[in-house]
N, C-alpha and C positions, 0 to 999 in steps of 0.2 A: 504494500500500500504506500502511496506517495502523494504529495501535494505539489501542484504545479505553480512555480513562481517565475515571473518575468521581470523585466526592468521597471515596468510601470507599477507592478505590485510592490516591489521593493521601495520604489520612490514614494508610493502612497503610505507604506508603513513608516517610513522615515518622517513623512509629513504628520502622521498621527502622533508619533513620539515627540516631535518638535512642538505640536500643539499642546501636548500634555506638559512639556517643560515650560511652555509659556504660561499656562494656567498656574503651574506650581510657583513660578517666579512672581506672578502678580499676587498670589495668595500669601506668600511668605517673605517678600522682599522687605517688609517693615516689621519683622518679628525678631529683631536682633536680641531682644531680651530673653528669648528662649535659649535653652542649652543648645550648643551647636549640633550635637549628635541628634537630639530630638528634632531640631529644625530641619536638618537634612533628611531625617527619616520621614517626617510628615510631608515634606516637599516631594520626596520620591514616591510616597504613596499616592499623593495627588496626581503626579505626572503619569503614573502607571494606570490609575483609574480612568483619567481623561483619555489616555491613549487607547485603552480597551473599549470604552464607550464609543469613541470616534471610529475605531476599527469596525465595530459592529454595524455602524451606519454606512461605512464605505464598502464593507465586505460582507453583505448578507449571505452570500453563497460561498462555499469552499469546494473547489474541484478535488475530487477524491479518485485516484487511479489505483486499481488493484489488479493483481494477476492471479488467475486460477489455473492449476495444472490438472490435466486429464490424462490419466494413464491409458495405454492401449487396452482395448477390450478384446479378449480372446474368447471365441465361442466354440464349444465342443458339442457336436450333434451326433448322436449315436442311433443307428438304425435298429429299431426294436421290432421289426416285422418277422413273421414266421419263417420266411425264406432264409434269413440269416442264421437262425437256430437249426433249421431243417437240413441245410446242405453246408457242410464244412469241409475244407480242404484236408487232405491226408496230412497228418503231423500237426494239425492245428490244436493248440492247447488253449481251450476256452477259459479255464480258470486263470491261467497265466496272462492271457490277453486282457481279461477284465481287471486283474490286479494292476497291470502296467498302464492301462488307460486311466485308472484312478490315480496312479502314481504321477502320470503326466499332468493330470488336473491339479494335484497338490503342488507340484513343482512350479507350474506356470502361475498358480495363484499367489506365490510368494513375490512375484515381480509385476504381474499384470492384474487388471480386473478380469474376472473369469465368470462366464455363464455356461451352464451345462443344460442340454436338452436331449430328450429322446423323442423319436418320431416314428410313426407308421401311418395308420389311418387317423390317429390323433397325435397331437404334439403336447408333450409334458416337460416339466423341469426335472433336472437331476437325471442320474443314470437309472435305467431299467433294463436288466439283462434277461427278462423273462421270455422275450421273443414270442409274444402272443398277438402282435398286431396283424389284423386281417388284410391290410393293404400297406403299400409303401408310397408315400407322396412327398417327394423332395421339393416339388414346386411350392406346395403349401408351406413347407418349412422356411424356404428362403423368402417367400412373401411376408410371413410373420416376422422374420428377423428384420426385414427391411422396414416394416411398419414400426417395430419396437425400437430400433436403433438407428433410425434415420438421423443424419447429421451428427452421429456419435463417432468417436475415434475408434472405429472397429479395426483392430490390427490384423486379425486372421480368423478364418473359420476352419476348424478341424472336423472333417466329416468321415465317420466310420460306417461303411455300408458295403453291400455286395453289388451295388449299381443296378439292382432290379427294381425299377420304379414303375408300378403298374397303374398309377393314378396321377393325374395332373400333367402328363406330358413330360417332355425333357426339361430338366432344370437348367440347361445351358442358356436359355433365354432370360433367366431371372438372376443369374449369378452376379452380373456386373452392377446391379443396383446397390450392393453393399460396398463396392469399391475396395475389396479386401482380398488377399490371396486365399485360396481354398486348398488346404492340405488334406488329401484323401487317404484313408486307411482301407486297403482293399481286402474285404472279407469274402467268404464263399469260395467256390471252386469253379474254375473255367473249363474243367475237363468234363465232357458229357458223361452222364451216368445212365444206366439201363432204365428206361422209362417208356411207358405207353400212356398216351393222354388224348383227351378230346380237347382240341384247341378252341373250337367255337361251333355253335349251331346256328346256321342262318335260317330264319323262318319269318313268316308274317305274324304280326300280333293279332290279326283279326281274320277269321274265315267264316264262311256261311254254312249253315246246317246242311248236312248230307252232301256237301261238296268234298271232292278230293283236293288235297293240298300236299306240297312237297317241302320237306326240310332237308338241309344239307349239313352233314356232319363232317367237320374237318378233323382229321386224325393225324397225329405225329407219333413217331417212335424213334428211340435212340438205343444203339447197342443191342438191338433185338432181332437181328437178321435171322431168317428161317423160322421165326415163331409164327403161330397161328392164333389169332384173337377172335373172340366172339363179340359181335355188336348187337345189343338188344335194345328194344324200345318198349317202354311201359306207359300206359295211360291210366292215371290215378291208381297205380299199383298193379294193374293187369297187363301181362305181357302181350304185345301186339305183333312184334316181328323179331326175327333173329337171323343174322347172316355172318358168314366167316370173312375175316380180313387176313390175308396172307402178307406178312412183312418180308420184303425181299431186299432190304438194304439196312445198313446201320444208321443212316439218316433218312428216315422214311416219312413220307407225307402223302396223304390221300384224302380226297373229298368224296364222301359217299352220299348219294341222293336217296332219300327214303320217302315213299308215297304213303300218306295216311288219309283217313276219312273222318270228317267231323260228324259224329253221331249223337252228341249231347249238347244241349244249350248251356251257355254260361262259361265261366273260366275253367279251362281244363289244364291239368298238370301232366306234362310228359317228361319221363326220365329216360335219358340215353346213357347206356352203360357199356363199357368195354371190359371184358373179363381180364383180370389182372394176370401179369406174367410173373414167373418165379424171380425173386430177388429184385423186384422193382424198387427204385428209390422212393416212390410214392404211389399209393393207390387212390389217393383222394382226388387226383385229377383224371381219374378214369370215368367219372360220372358228371353229367351236367343235367340240370332241370330247366325246362322252358314252360312258359304259361301262355296259352293261346285262348283268346276270347272267341267263342262260337256264338254267332247271332243268327236270327231267323231270316231276315231279309234286309235289303238295302232300302233306304228311304229316298223317295224321289223329291228333289228340290228344284224349283223353277226360279231362275233369275230373270225377271222381266223388266224391260225398259223400252222407252219410246225410240231410242236410237243409241249408237255407240257412245261409250264414255270410258275413260281410263279407270274410273272407280270400279267398273264391272270386272275388269281383269284382276284388280286387287281382291275383290270378293271371291272370284272363281279360284284364284291361286291359293287363297287361305283355306278353302273348303276341299280342294281337289285331292289333298293328301289323306283325307278321311274316307276310308273305304265304306263307311256307313251310308254315304250319300251318293245318289245317282243324279248328277248335276245336268241341267239343261239350261242354256242361255237362249232366250228368244227376244227379238226386237221388233218393234213397230207392228206392221200389218200381219206378220206371221203369227202373232199372239192370237189373233181372232180365230185361227184354225185349231187352237189347242183346247183341251177340256180341263179346266181347273181342278175338277174332281180327281184327276189322275195323280195329283201331287199332294204330298204330305206337308209341305211347307212352301210358301211363296215369298220371294223377296221382290217387292215392287219398287223399282228404282225410279223415282220422280214420276210415278204414275198415280193418278191420272195426270197426263201432261197437257200443256196448253195447246199442243197441236192436235189433240184428240186422235192420236195415231192408232190406238187400240180400243176404240169405243165399244165394240161388240164384246171383247174380252172383259173389259172393266164392268160391263153390265152384269156379268155373271158372278162377280166377286162378292157382292153383298149377300148373296144367297148361300155362300159356303160356310162350313164350320171347320175350317183349317186355320192353323196359325199363319199370320202374315207379318212380315217385317217391312214397314213403310220407311222409305228414305225420301225425305221431303227437302226440296231445294228450289233453285230459281226456275226450273222448267216445270215445276208442279203447278197444276191448276188447283189453287188452294180452296176455292169455293167448292169445286167438285169433290176434292178430298174431304172437306168438312161434311158433305152430304153423303159420301160413300160409306163412311163408318161413323158411328155415334159416340165413340169413346174419347176422341181427341178433336179439338177444333182450334184453328189458329185465326185469331181476329186481327184485322187491320194490317195484314201482311202486304196486300197489293203485289207489286213487282219489286219491292225494295228488298235488298239483301244486306247482310252485315257480316263482318268477320267475327267468328266466335271460337275462342280457344277452349280446349277441354279441361275440366277440373274433375277429378275423381271424387265421387261422393263417399265419404268414409262410412256412412250408415248403410250402404248398399250390401245386401246379403244374398241375392238370388244366385250369384256365382262369385267365385273368389277372384280378386285382383291383387296379386301379391305386391308388397311394398316396392320391390325393385321396378315392377311394371308401372306402378303409380308415377314414379319419377320420370320414366320415359314418356308416358302418355301426356303428362302435364308440360313436357317440353315440345310436344308436337306443334306444327304450324296450324293456323286456324282453318276451320271449315267455313264455306260461304253459306250462311243460314238465312232463311226467310225472316224478315223483320215483322214482328207481331207478337201478341200475347198468346201463350199456350194455355188452353183450358182443358182439364182432364175430367171426364165424367166417371168418377170412381177413384180408386187409390192407385197412384203411380209408384212403381219401383224404379227410382232414378239411379242409373249407373254413372252418368257423366252430366255435369252441369256446365253452363256457359260462363266464360270469362270474356268480357268485352273490354278490350284494351287492358288496363290494369285493374279493372273493377270485377270482382267475383260476384256473380249473380246467382239467384236461386232458379233461374230459367233452365229447364232441362235441355240436354243435348241428345243423350241416349237414354231411353227409358222404356218401361214395359208396363202393360196393363193386362190384368187377368179378369175376363168377363165370364163368370160361371164356367171356368175350365178352359175357355178358348183364349189363348194368349196372343197378344199383339205386341210387336216391338216398333219403336219409332226412333229414327235418327234424323235430327234436324241439321241439314247441311250437306254439301257436296265437297269433295276434295280428299277422299281417302287416299288417293295417290300421293297427296302431299304428306300425309302421315307416313306412308311407306318410305318416301324419300327422306323425311326427317330422321327416321330410324336408321336408314342406310348411311346418312350423313354422319351420324354419331357412332358409326361402327357397330351397330347392334344387329345388323341383318334385317330380317322382317319378323322376328319372333313375337314381339309384343302385339303388333297390329294383327298378325295372323291368329294369335291366341285370343285376342279380343273378339274378332269376327267369329271364330269357331265357337267360342263359349256363348256368344249371342245366339247363334243358330242352334246350338245344342240345347240351350235353355228353352227356346221357342218350340223346338221339335219334340222334345221329350214330354210325354204325357204326364200330367200332374199326378203325383203320388198323394192320395188323400189320407194316408195313415197319419194319425195324430202323434205317433212316437216313432222317430226314425233315428237309427244309429248306424254308422258306417265307418270303416277304416279309411284313412286318407288315400290308400291304394290297396290293390288286391294282393300284392306280393312285396315283401321287404327283404333287404339284405340283413345278414347276421349283425352287422355293426350299426344298423339303423334303429332309431326309436320308433315304436309302434304307436301311431297317433290315431285317435278316434274323434269324430264329431257327432253330436247328438242334438236333436231339437224336439221339443214337446209343445203341442198346441192344445189350447183349451177349446171349448165348444164353438167359440167365435173364430177359430183358426188364427188366434193371436199367440205367438210364441211366448212361453213362460218358462222360468227355471227355478221356481220356488221349491218344488219337491226334490229330494235327493235321487240321483240315478246311480245304481250299482251295476257292476258288470262282472261276469264270471267267464274267464277264458280257460278252455280245456285243450290240452295237447293230445297227440295220438295215443299216448299211454294212459290217458285219463287223469293226469295231474291237473289240479285246478289252481287258477290264479284269480284272486278277488281284488276288485278295484272300486273306487268311488270317483265319479266325474267331478271336475271343477266347473264352477259357473263362470261364464264370460259373456258380458252383455246380457242378452236374453236367451242364450243357448248354453250348451255344455261342451267341454273339451276334456280329453283324457290323454295323457302321455304315459303309456304302459311300460316305457323303457325298452330295453333290448331283451329279446327272447331267443332261446336256442333254435337252431334250424329245425323245421318240421311243419306239419299241417295243424292248424288251430281252428276251433270253432268258438263262438262267443254267444252269450245270452245277456242282454241288458234289460233291466227291470226298473219300473218306477210306478208310483201311484199318484193320481190326480183326483182329489176328492175320494169318492168310493170306487173309482174305476182303476183297474190294474192294467198296465201296458207292458208288453215285452217286444224285443226286437232281436232277431237271430241273424247270424252270418258266419262267414269263414274267411280266413286269410292264410297266406303261406309265408314262411320265413326261409329264405334260400341259404344253403350252406355255401359260404364263400370259399372259393378254391383258387382265387387269383394268385396267392402266394405260392401255390404248388404248381402253377402252370409253367413257370419258367424256373428251371433248376440250375441253369448255367449262369454263373456270375458275369456281370458286364464290367470288367475292369477297364475296358477301352473307354467307356463313358466316363468313369471316374478319372482316368488319365486326362481326357479332354477337358474336364471341369478344372483340373489343376493347371493345365497348360494355358487355358483361356484366362485364368486369373493370376498368372505368374506364381502359382503354388507348385506343389510336388506330390507325387503319389508314393506311398510307403506301404510295405507289407506289414502285417501285424507284428511280426517279430522285431521290426525296426522302428516301432512307433515312438519310442522314447527319443529318437533322433530328431523328431519334429521340433523339440524345444531348442536344440542347437540351431536349426534352420531359422526359427523365429527370432532368436536372439541376434543373429548376424544379419538380419534383414534391416537395412537402414531406413526403410519406409515405415517400420513398426516402431514408433517412438512416442514419447510423451509430448503432448501439445500444451502450449501455454496460451490462455485466452485473456485478453486485456478487457477489463471492466471499468468503464468511466462513469462516475456518478457525481452529481452536484448535491452537496448537503447544506442545509440551512444552519448557520451558526446559532440561530435562535434555539435549535434543538440541543445545543451543548449546555446543559444546565449548570455544569461546573463553572462556566464563565460568569454566570450571574451570581453564583455562590461566592466566587472570589471577589467580584465587584462589591457585593454587600459586605463581605468580611473586611475588605480594605477601607471602605467608607466608614464602617463601624469603628475600626481601629483609629482612624483619623479623628472621628468625632470624640471618641473616648479620651484621647490624649489632649485634644484641644480643650475639651471640657475640664479636664483635670488641671490644665495649666491656665485656666481663666480666659481662654480665647473665645469662648462662647458664653 
C-alpha cells in the first residue's frame, strides 16, 4: 500500500505548515512572560493543529494504491466414469496410481492454489475413484471450469482420463477458453480386447398398427474371428426372431436388417441381444433396448390459403417431420373441390380472404365440428371472419395493420414452453397484425401476447378457445418466416419456431381428455442417470384445476418392489420428482380424493440400462495427446504423473500475478485525526488556563 505525492502536494503541505506557524506566531509573539519551554510547546501545538485542520480542507481525499498477489490456480480433473475402472492396461497399479495422484495434489498445493474435480455424467469436487459414472462428458467439465474461473490466473489443468468421451462432443473446441496448458494422464488401454457388441439400432420412433417396419442392427466384434453369435429380438419379453452372425475377421463390422410387424397399440419395448462369447471383456454391450410408438392411423391436416405465402412453407416444414400427420396444402380455387369433412384439422391461413378466392369452400366451414387454426392478417376479410365463427371477433380493424412482437404468457398451461424457448420467442421480429380490439366469446387460453413497440399489452397474439370440446386456435399476424429467420440469425436453427407450431397443432388435434384426474410421466422412457418426473392435474366439477387434496403415488418395478411418493403442489397443479430408479419396467398408480369422490390414474414407464461406457473399450490416447499439444501441455502415462509438477514449475507462463488496486479514501473517515486535533487543542487550553492566558 502506498500514497501518491507530487510536487504540488508537497508544496501544499508546506503551505499548511507555514500557515500553522503563522497562527502560532500571532498567538504567542506577546507571551514573553511564559516559560520559554512552555511557550515553544504551546506554539508548536498551535502550529500542528492549524496545519492539520488546513490539510483536511485542502486534502479531503487520499489516493491509496495497493497491490494484490494471485497465485497460479492448478486444476486437477479426474475421470470417474465406468470405462476407466472397467478397462485397465496390463501392469496398471490402480492403488499406486490413486496414491500418486493424491501425492501430486498435496505437493502442488504447497506452492499453488489447487482445485480438484471428478467428472463423468456429473461433475463433483475432490477425488472419487469409484468409477461408477454412466457417461463421460469432458465438454461439460471445461464449460464449468470456464464459467467458474473466468478471468482467474489459471496456471494449468491436469486431466486424468482414458479419452473416451461419449457425451458433449470433442472437448478440443472448448479447451482454449481457459487459456491454460492441459497436462493429460493417459488411463485405459489402447490394445483391442475380445468383445462383441451392438453399436447402434437404427429405427423409426413411430409406426402404424399392422404395418411392417425394419430396424437395422449395427454389430462390431474384436479379436473374435471364426466365432458364431446369435442375434435375437424380443418384444416386451417375447422372442420374435433369431439368426446367426458369423464373425470372419478380428475387426468385424456388420449391419443386419430385421423386419418386424406392429401388432399392438401404444409404446412397445424391443430388446436386441447378441449371445455372449467366451472371455469377452464385457457382456453389457451385447444388448440394446428400443421403444417404438405404435399408432392407429395418421391424421389428415389441411393447410388452406387464398394464395402462396412464405408462412405456408414454415408451417409445412414444422409439421412434415411428424409422421402422425398427413399434410395437404391447397390454395385458392382448388379448395372448392375439397371436402372439409375428410380432414381432422384445418389451418386457415388468412381465410376468408378479401379476394373471396374460396367462397364455396368457406361456406362449408361453419357446419363442421373439427378443430380449426385461424391465422388472421392483412389479407383476411375481417367482417366475414367475424360472421364465420362466433367465438372471436375483431372490431375496428379495417385494413390497418401494426407490428406486434410476441410476449410469452407465463400463466399459459395448455402446453409447455420451456424457459430457454421463452427467451428466443421474445427476441423474434414482429408479426404484421390487424389493428383492432379482440373480443372473445368465452374463456381464452393465451399463449402469446402482443408487445407494440416497447409497450407490453394484454392483447392476445396466439390463443385458443374451447367450445364444448371443439377447439379453435387463433394467430393474429403474418410473418412466421421472419420468426424463422430471427432464429437462424441467432444461430438457433429452427427448433423453437418448429416446436411452437407443432405443439399448437398437436394441442388442437388431440381430442380432449375429460378425466378429472390425470397423471403422466414427462416421457415414456428414461435413462438410468435421469430423474423421473411426473405431472398431475385435478379438476373439480366446474373443470377448474385445484390442488388442495394430497396426491400419493405408488411405483412398482418388475419384481414387485414398491416405491411410495407424495406430489408437491405448484401453482394449481402437482409435480413429482421421483429421483433416479434402476433400469427396468415400472408401473404406477396415483390416488387422491376430492370431496367424497376417489380418483386414480394408472400408467407405465421404462428406465433404460445405460451401456455407453461399455460401448467403447479402446482408450483414445490420441485425443488426449491432441488436447495437450493444442494447449502447449504434455501427455504423461500414469507411472510418470509425478513429473507433471516439474513441468509446471519450469513453465515461465505459470507465475504469480500482481494486481494494482487504486482507491481514493476520504480523510474524514480517519477518526484518529480528529482525536489528535481534540487532544492537542485540549492540551493547549489546559496549559493556557493554568498559566492565566484564558
